[in-house]
C-alpha positions in Angstrom: 90.7 102.7 107.6 93.5 101.6 105.3 97.1 101.7 106.2 99.7 101.9 103.4 103.3 100.9 104.4 105.6 102.4 101.7 109.3 101.9 101.2 111.1 103.9 98.8 114.7 105.1 98.2 115.7 108.3 100.3 115.4 110.8 97.6 114.3 114.4 98.1 111.3 113.9 95.8 110.3 110.4 97.1 107.9 111.7 99.8 106.0 114.1 97.3 105.6 111.6 94.7 104.0 109.1 97.4 101.9 111.7 98.5 100.8 112.7 95.0 99.2 109.5 94.2 96.7 110.5 97.0 96.3 114.1 96.0 95.5 113.0 92.5 92.4 111.4 93.9 91.6 114.0 96.2 92.2 112.2 99.2 93.5 113.5 102.3 95.5 111.2 104.4 94.4 110.8 108.1 98.1 110.4 109.3 101.4 110.4 107.4 104.6 109.2 109.2 108.0 109.1 107.6 111.5 108.1 108.9 114.9 107.8 107.1 117.0 104.7 107.7 120.4 104.5 106.2 119.4 104.9 102.1 115.7 103.7 102.6 112.6 106.0 103.7 109.9 104.2 105.5 106.5 105.9 104.9 103.0 104.9 106.6 99.8 106.7 105.5 96.4 105.9 106.9 93.5 107.0 104.9 89.8 106.4 105.8 86.4 106.3 103.7 88.1 104.4 101.0 86.4 101.3 99.4 88.7 98.3 99.3 89.2 98.6 95.4 90.1 102.2 95.5 92.8 101.3 98.3 94.1 98.4 96.2 94.4 100.5 93.1 96.4 103.2 95.0 98.8 100.4 96.3 99.0 99.3 92.6 99.8 102.6 91.5 102.4 103.1 94.2 104.0 100.0 93.2 104.7 101.6 89.8 106.2 104.7 91.2 109.9 105.4 90.6 112.0 104.7 93.6 109.5 102.6 95.4 110.9 99.2 96.5 107.8 97.7 98.4 104.4 98.5 99.3 101.9 97.0 102.0 98.1 97.6 102.4 96.3 96.6 105.6 92.7 97.2 106.4 92.1 98.3 110.1 88.9 99.0 112.1 89.0 102.8 113.0 90.0 103.4 116.6 86.8 104.0 119.1 
């Protein structure tokens, strides 16, 4: 399971742009959480069954997206 933690400007299209990076690769996230604090939006997305190289590529693409200020990628073992 890979967890993406993304910080973006709190703009109406920000969440859709982030989710679009996954949709373009035909990936349905296992979980998606979002919260807004002041002018920032914190998005956490978990996606399973991704090779590490593909997860790293998605993280790199997210870093290039408009309004994205930070991206962190963690690998975690699935819950049993």
